[in-house]
C-alpha positions as CSV (number, residue, x, y, z in Angstrom):
1,M,-7.9,15.7,-18.5
2,V,-5.2,13.6,-16.8
3,T,-3.6,13.8,-13.3
4,K,0.0,12.9,-13.0
5,S,1.6,10.9,-10.2
6,K,4.9,11.7,-8.6
7,S,6.6,8.9,-10.5
8,T,5.1,10.2,-13.8
9,L,6.3,13.7,-13.1
10,L,9.8,12.4,-12.2
11,S,9.8,10.4,-15.4
12,E,8.9,13.4,-17.5
13,I,11.6,15.6,-15.8
14,R,14.2,12.9,-16.4
15,T,13.1,12.8,-20.1
16,E,13.6,16.5,-20.3
17,F,17.0,16.3,-18.7
18,K,17.9,13.5,-21.1
19,K,16.9,15.7,-24.1
20,I,19.2,18.4,-22.7
21,D,22.0,15.9,-22.4
22,Q,21.5,14.8,-26.0
23,K,21.7,18.4,-27.2
24,W,24.9,18.9,-25.2
25,L,26.3,15.6,-26.5
26,N,25.8,16.8,-30.1
27,L,27.5,20.1,-29.2
28,H,30.2,18.2,-27.3
29,Y,31.0,16.3,-30.5
30,Q,30.9,19.4,-32.6
31,T,33.3,21.1,-30.2
32,F,35.6,18.1,-30.5
33,V,35.6,18.3,-34.3
34,G,36.1,22.1,-34.1
35,F,38.9,21.7,-31.7
36,V,40.8,19.5,-34.2
37,L,40.2,22.0,-37.0
38,F,41.1,25.0,-34.8
39,G,44.3,23.1,-33.9
40,L,45.2,22.7,-37.6
41,I,44.7,26.4,-38.2
42,I,47.0,27.2,-35.3
43,E,49.6,24.8,-36.7
44,F,49.6,26.6,-40.0
45,V,49.9,30.0,-38.3
46,L,52.6,28.7,-36.0
47,A,54.6,27.3,-38.9
48,L,54.4,30.6,-40.8
49,I,55.6,32.5,-37.7
50,I,58.5,30.1,-37.0
51,Y,59.7,30.1,-40.6
52,R,59.5,33.9,-40.9
53,E,60.8,34.9,-37.5
54,A,63.1,32.1,-36.3
55,D,66.1,30.1,-37.5
56,V,64.9,26.6,-38.3
57,I,67.3,23.8,-38.8
58,I,64.9,21.4,-40.4
59,S,63.2,21.7,-43.8
60,F,59.6,22.7,-44.2
61,S,58.7,19.3,-45.6
62,I,60.0,17.6,-42.5
63,Y,58.4,20.1,-40.2
64,F,55.1,19.8,-42.1
65,A,55.1,16.0,-41.9
66,K,56.2,15.8,-38.2
67,Y,54.3,18.7,-36.7
68,M,51.3,19.0,-39.0
69,L,50.5,16.0,-41.2
70,I,51.1,13.1,-38.7
71,P,49.3,14.8,-35.8
72,L,46.4,15.7,-38.2
73,M,46.1,12.1,-39.4
74,I,46.0,10.8,-35.8
75,N,43.4,13.5,-34.8
76,L,41.3,12.7,-37.9
77,C,41.3,9.0,-36.9
78,L,40.0,10.0,-33.5
79,V,37.3,12.2,-35.2
80,L,36.3,9.2,-37.3
81,I,35.9,7.0,-34.2
82,G,33.8,9.7,-32.6
83,K,31.6,10.0,-35.7
84,I,31.0,6.2,-35.7
85,I,30.2,6.2,-32.0
86,M,27.7,9.0,-32.4
87,R,25.9,7.1,-35.1
88,L,25.7,3.8,-33.1
89,N,22.7,3.1,-30.8
90,F,24.6,3.5,-27.6
91,S,23.4,5.3,-24.5
92,I,24.1,9.0,-24.0
93,Q,26.2,8.2,-21.0
94,L,28.5,5.8,-23.0
95,K,28.8,8.3,-25.9
96,S,29.7,11.1,-23.4
97,Y,32.6,8.9,-22.0
98,V,33.9,8.1,-25.5
99,I,33.8,11.6,-26.9
100,S,35.4,13.0,-23.7
101,L,38.2,10.4,-23.9
102,L,38.7,11.1,-27.6
103,L,39.1,14.8,-26.8
104,V,41.7,13.9,-24.2
105,G,43.4,12.0,-27.0
106,V,43.5,15.1,-29.2
107,S,44.8,17.1,-26.3
108,F,47.5,14.5,-25.8
109,V,48.6,14.8,-29.4
110,F,48.7,18.6,-29.4
111,Y,50.6,18.6,-26.1
112,S,53.1,16.0,-27.1
113,V,53.9,17.8,-30.4
114,H,54.4,21.2,-28.8
115,I,55.5,20.3,-25.3
116,I,58.1,23.0,-25.3
117,F,55.3,25.5,-24.5
118,D,55.0,25.1,-20.7
119,S,51.5,26.5,-20.4
120,L,50.1,24.2,-23.0
121,Y,49.3,21.6,-20.4
122,M,46.1,23.6,-19.7
123,I,44.8,22.1,-22.9
124,F,43.9,19.1,-20.8
125,T,41.4,21.1,-18.7
126,I,39.2,21.5,-21.8
127,P,38.0,17.8,-21.8
128,I,37.4,18.0,-18.1
129,L,35.4,21.3,-18.3
130,L,33.1,19.9,-21.1
131,T,32.0,17.0,-18.8
132,V,30.5,19.4,-16.2
133,I,27.2,19.9,-18.1
134,Y,26.4,16.2,-17.7
135,N,26.3,16.5,-13.9
136,D,28.1,13.2,-13.6
137,Y,30.7,13.0,-10.8
138,K,32.1,9.7,-12.2
139,L,32.5,11.0,-15.7
140,T,34.3,14.1,-14.6
141,T,36.5,12.1,-12.3
142,V,37.4,9.5,-14.9
143,I,38.3,12.2,-17.5
144,S,40.3,14.2,-15.0
145,I,42.4,11.1,-14.0
146,V,42.9,10.2,-17.7
147,S,43.9,13.8,-18.5
148,M,46.5,13.9,-15.7
149,V,47.8,10.5,-16.7
150,A,48.0,11.6,-20.4
151,K,49.8,14.8,-19.3
152,V,52.4,12.9,-17.2
153,S,52.8,10.2,-19.9
154,S,53.5,12.8,-22.5
155,Q,56.1,14.6,-20.4
156,V,57.9,11.5,-19.1
157,F,57.6,9.0,-22.0
158,V,57.0,10.8,-25.2
159,K,59.8,12.7,-27.0
160,W,58.3,14.0,-30.2
161,D,60.0,17.4,-30.1
162,S,63.8,17.2,-30.0
163,D,63.9,20.4,-28.0
164,K,61.9,18.9,-25.2
165,I,63.2,19.6,-21.7
166,E,63.0,16.6,-19.3
167,P,60.6,17.4,-16.4
168,F,63.0,16.2,-13.7
169,G,66.2,17.5,-15.2
170,T,66.3,20.5,-12.9
171,V,64.7,21.6,-9.6
172,L,62.7,24.2,-11.5
173,G,61.5,21.6,-14.0
174,S,60.4,19.3,-11.2
175,M,58.6,22.2,-9.5
176,N,56.8,23.1,-12.7
177,F,55.8,19.5,-13.2
178,G,54.4,19.2,-9.7
179,L,52.7,22.6,-9.9
180,S,51.0,21.7,-13.2
181,I,49.6,18.5,-11.8
182,F,48.4,20.4,-8.7
183,I,46.7,23.0,-10.8
184,M,44.9,20.3,-12.9
185,F,43.8,18.7,-9.6
186,C,42.4,22.0,-8.3
187,F,40.6,22.5,-11.6
188,Y,39.1,19.0,-11.1
189,I,37.9,19.9,-7.6
190,A,36.4,23.1,-8.9
191,C,34.4,21.2,-11.5
192,I,33.2,18.7,-8.8
193,I,32.0,21.7,-6.7
194,V,30.2,23.1,-9.7
195,I,28.5,19.8,-10.3
196,Y,27.5,19.5,-6.7
197,F,25.8,22.9,-6.6
198,E,24.2,22.3,-10.1
199,K,22.7,19.1,-8.8
200,E,21.4,20.9,-5.7
201,K,19.8,23.5,-7.9
202,N,18.3,20.8,-10.2
203,N,17.0,18.9,-7.2
204,A,15.4,22.1,-5.8
205,T,13.8,22.7,-9.2
206,V,12.4,19.2,-9.4
207,K,11.1,19.5,-5.8
208,K,9.4,22.8,-6.6
209,E,7.9,21.4,-9.8
210,I,6.5,18.4,-8.0
211,Q,5.0,20.6,-5.3
212,R,3.6,22.9,-7.9
213,A,2.0,19.9,-9.7
214,H,0.6,18.5,-6.4
215,M,-0.9,21.9,-5.6
216,K,-2.4,22.2,-9.0
217,Q,-3.8,18.7,-8.7
218,K,-5.2,19.5,-5.3
219,L,-7.1,22.5,-6.7
220,I,-8.8,20.3,-9.3
221,T,-9.5,17.2,-7.1
222,D,-12.6,16.7,-4.9
223,E,-11.4,16.3,-1.3
224,L,-14.0,13.7,-0.4
225,T,-14.1,11.4,-3.4
226,R,-10.5,12.0,-4.9
227,I,-11.8,12.4,-8.4
228,F,-11.9,15.7,-10.4
229,N,-14.0,18.5,-9.0
230,R,-16.1,21.3,-10.5
231,T,-13.1,23.5,-11.2
232,A,-11.6,20.7,-13.2
233,L,-14.9,20.3,-15.0
234,R,-15.0,24.0,-16.0
235,N,-11.4,23.7,-17.3
236,A,-12.3,20.6,-19.3
237,L,-15.4,22.2,-20.8
238,D,-13.3,25.3,-21.8
239,H,-10.8,23.0,-23.5
240,M,-13.7,21.1,-25.2
241,M,-15.1,24.4,-26.6
242,A,-11.7,25.5,-27.8
243,D,-11.0,22.2,-29.6
244,E,-11.0,22.9,-33.3
245,T,-10.3,19.4,-34.4
246,D,-12.9,16.9,-35.6
247,S,-13.2,15.3,-32.1
248,T,-16.7,14.6,-30.7
249,Y,-17.8,15.1,-27.1
250,A,-20.7,14.0,-25.0
251,F,-21.6,14.8,-21.4
252,A,-23.4,12.7,-18.8
253,M,-24.8,13.6,-15.4
254,L,-25.3,10.9,-12.8
255,D,-27.4,11.3,-9.7
256,L,-27.5,8.7,-6.9
257,D,-31.1,7.5,-6.3
258,H,-32.3,7.4,-2.6
259,F,-29.2,9.3,-1.4
260,K,-31.3,11.5,0.8
261,T,-32.8,8.4,2.4
262,L,-29.3,7.1,3.1
263,N,-28.2,10.3,4.8
264,D,-31.4,10.5,6.8
265,T,-31.5,6.9,8.0
266,M,-27.8,6.0,8.4
267,G,-26.1,9.4,8.8
268,H,-23.7,11.5,6.9
269,D,-20.7,9.3,7.5
270,E,-22.4,6.5,5.6
271,G,-23.5,9.0,3.0
272,D,-19.9,10.1,2.5
273,K,-18.9,6.4,2.3
274,A,-21.4,5.9,-0.4
275,L,-20.1,8.9,-2.4
276,R,-16.6,7.6,-2.2
277,E,-17.6,4.1,-3.3
278,F,-19.5,5.5,-6.2
279,A,-16.5,7.7,-7.2
280,K,-14.4,4.5,-7.2
281,I,-16.8,2.9,-9.6
282,L,-16.7,6.0,-11.9
283,K,-12.9,6.1,-11.8
284,K,-12.7,2.5,-12.6
285,N,-14.8,3.0,-15.7
286,S,-13.0,6.2,-16.8
287,V,-11.2,4.4,-19.5
288,S,-9.4,6.1,-22.4
289,N,-11.0,9.5,-23.3
290,V,-13.5,9.3,-20.4
291,W,-13.2,11.6,-17.3
292,A,-15.2,11.6,-14.1
293,Y,-16.1,14.6,-12.0
294,R,-18.0,15.4,-8.9
295,F,-20.5,18.1,-9.7
296,G,-21.7,18.6,-6.2
297,G,-23.6,16.7,-3.5
298,D,-24.6,13.4,-4.9
299,E,-24.4,14.5,-8.6
300,F,-21.4,13.3,-10.7
301,C,-20.4,13.9,-14.3
302,L,-18.7,12.0,-17.1
303,L,-17.1,13.7,-20.1
304,F,-16.7,11.5,-23.2
305,K,-14.4,12.2,-26.2
306,N,-14.7,10.4,-29.5
307,K,-17.2,7.9,-28.1
308,D,-20.4,7.0,-30.0
309,T,-23.8,6.8,-28.2
310,E,-23.8,3.0,-27.9
311,E,-20.3,3.1,-26.3
312,I,-21.4,5.7,-23.9
313,K,-24.6,3.8,-22.9
314,S,-22.5,0.6,-22.4
315,I,-20.2,2.4,-20.0
316,C,-23.1,4.0,-18.1
317,Y,-24.9,0.6,-17.9
318,Q,-21.7,-1.0,-16.5
319,I,-21.6,1.7,-13.9
320,Q,-25.2,1.0,-12.9
321,M,-24.5,-2.7,-12.7
322,E,-21.4,-2.2,-10.5
323,L,-23.2,0.2,-8.3
324,E,-26.0,-2.3,-7.6
325,S,-23.6,-5.0,-6.8
326,S,-21.5,-2.8,-4.5
327,A,-21.7,-2.6,-0.7
328,I,-23.9,0.5,-0.7
329,Y,-27.4,-0.2,0.7
330,V,-30.3,1.8,2.0
331,E,-32.6,-0.3,4.2
332,E,-31.5,-3.4,2.3
333,L,-32.2,-1.7,-1.0
334,A,-29.2,-1.5,-3.4
335,M,-28.3,2.0,-4.4
336,T,-29.0,2.9,-8.0
337,T,-28.1,5.9,-10.3
338,S,-30.1,7.8,-12.8
339,I,-28.1,9.1,-15.8
340,G,-28.7,11.8,-18.4
341,I,-26.6,12.1,-21.5
342,A,-26.3,14.9,-24.1
343,S,-24.0,15.4,-27.1
344,Y,-21.9,18.5,-27.6
345,Q,-22.3,20.4,-30.9
346,K,-19.7,22.8,-32.2
347,G,-20.6,26.3,-31.2
348,M,-22.7,25.2,-28.3
349,S,-22.1,26.9,-24.9
350,A,-21.2,24.9,-21.8
351,T,-24.4,26.3,-20.2
352,Q,-26.5,24.8,-23.0
353,L,-24.8,21.5,-22.8
354,L,-25.4,21.3,-19.0
355,K,-29.0,22.3,-19.6
356,N,-29.6,19.6,-22.1
357,T,-27.9,17.0,-19.9
358,D,-30.0,18.1,-17.0
359,T,-33.1,17.7,-19.0
360,A,-32.1,14.1,-19.8
361,L,-31.3,13.5,-16.1
362,Y,-34.6,14.8,-15.0
363,A,-36.3,12.4,-17.4
364,A,-34.3,9.5,-16.0
365,K,-35.0,10.5,-12.4
366,R,-38.8,10.3,-13.0
367,M,-38.6,6.5,-12.8
368,R,-35.0,6.2,-11.4
369,N,-32.2,3.9,-12.5
370,L,-32.6,4.9,-16.1
371,I,-30.3,6.1,-18.8
372,C,-31.8,8.8,-20.9
373,V,-30.3,10.5,-23.9
374,Y,-31.3,14.1,-24.6
375,E,-31.3,13.8,-28.4
376,E,-33.5,10.7,-28.2
377,I,-36.0,12.7,-26.0
378,V,-36.1,15.5,-28.5
379,E,-36.6,13.1,-31.4
380,R,-39.5,11.5,-29.6
381,K,-41.1,14.9,-28.9
382,E,-40.7,15.9,-32.5
383,S,-42.3,12.8,-33.7
384,S,-45.2,13.5,-31.2
385,T,-45.0,10.0,-29.7
386,P,-47.5,9.9,-26.9
387,H,-45.8,7.3,-24.8
388,A,-43.5,8.2,-21.8
389,V,-39.7,8.2,-22.0
390,E,-38.6,4.6,-22.2
391,N,-35.7,3.1,-20.4
392,T,-32.6,3.1,-22.6
393,S,-30.7,0.8,-20.3
394,P,-30.3,-2.7,-21.6
395,K,-31.8,-4.0,-18.3
396,E,-35.3,-4.2,-17.1
397,N,-36.2,-1.9,-14.2
C-alpha cells in the first residue's frame, strides 16, 4: 500500500497526458497521409469532370503531369519525411511541429495547383485545427503564421496555373485577398480560445484529482503519527486475502513497553511525542514491501510481503535497536517494544491472522522487549518442550 505525494500525482497525470498526445500524434500523422491520398482521389475526379464537361486546351498527358503527377511526387516526398520523423527518437513536441509543418506543405501544394478556386484557401485551416489537441499555444501560433505566409506566398509568387488571377489586379481581388487573411486570423484566434478553455478544464480536473487523492490519503492516515491507520490496514488485509499470486505475507504487531508509565508520569503530550517518534522509526524501516500501521493506542502493525522469517526478524530487531537509542525515556529507562509475528496462509481469515499475531505478541509481552513468532511458539508446544518461550531477538535482554 503506497501513498502518493503531490509531485508523484502530477507526474502520473503528465504521463497520462503524454500518452494521449502520443495517440493523437499517431492519428495526426495518419490524417496527414490520408489527406494526401484523399487529395489524389479528388484530383482524378476533378480531371474526369473537367475533360467531360469543359473545353480543355491542353492534352490529358500534360494535365496529368502538371496537376496530378508532379504534385503527387512532392506530397509523397513530404509523407516520406513524415514517416522518417515518426520513426526517429524525437520528442512528441518536435514531431508535432514537423508533422504540422508538413501538412502545411501539402496544403500549399494543393492550393498552388488549384488556386483558381477562391475558397480553397480554407485548406490552410486544417493544419491549424489539428494542433489544438496538443493544447500548445506556441505550436498553434507557429502553424497559423506559417499557414498564412504559405497562403500569401502562393498567391503572390507562385503561378502554377496559367488561369491564375493576380490578387491585386482588381479592387475586388484585393478585398478577397485581405478578407481571406482576416478569416484565417479569426480562425487562429478561435483555436487559441479553445486551447485556453481546454487548459482551464484540464487544470480544474488535475486540481480535483489531487484534492480527491489527498482526501483519500487523509482517510487512511493516522492523524497523530502520519502513518497508515486502521482503515488502511483493513484495506491491505483485504487485498492480501484477494491476492491469487504466489506472494507470501506475514504480519507483526508491536506494542510499546512502559507506555502507560510514560503517560502517567510525564503526561499525554509526552506520550503523543513518543508515539510520533516510534512511528518515524517504523516508517524509516518500511522498506520495499513493508508497510507500517497504527492499530490503536500504543499498538502498531507491520505487514510484510515476500519476506522470509529471518528478514522479518532482522527488520524488527533494527526497530528495537533504533527505539532504544531514540530520545524516548521513561524515568531514565529507554523505551522498548515487544513484537509478535505470524505468517499468513492461503485461505486464512484476517481475524485468524490477527489472533495468531496477538498470541505471539502476548508471549513477547510476558518478558518485554522480545520478538516472538507464532509458528515457533506452536512448534515448541507441539514438541512439548517444557521451557518458556525464548527470546528470538539476536540481543540479550
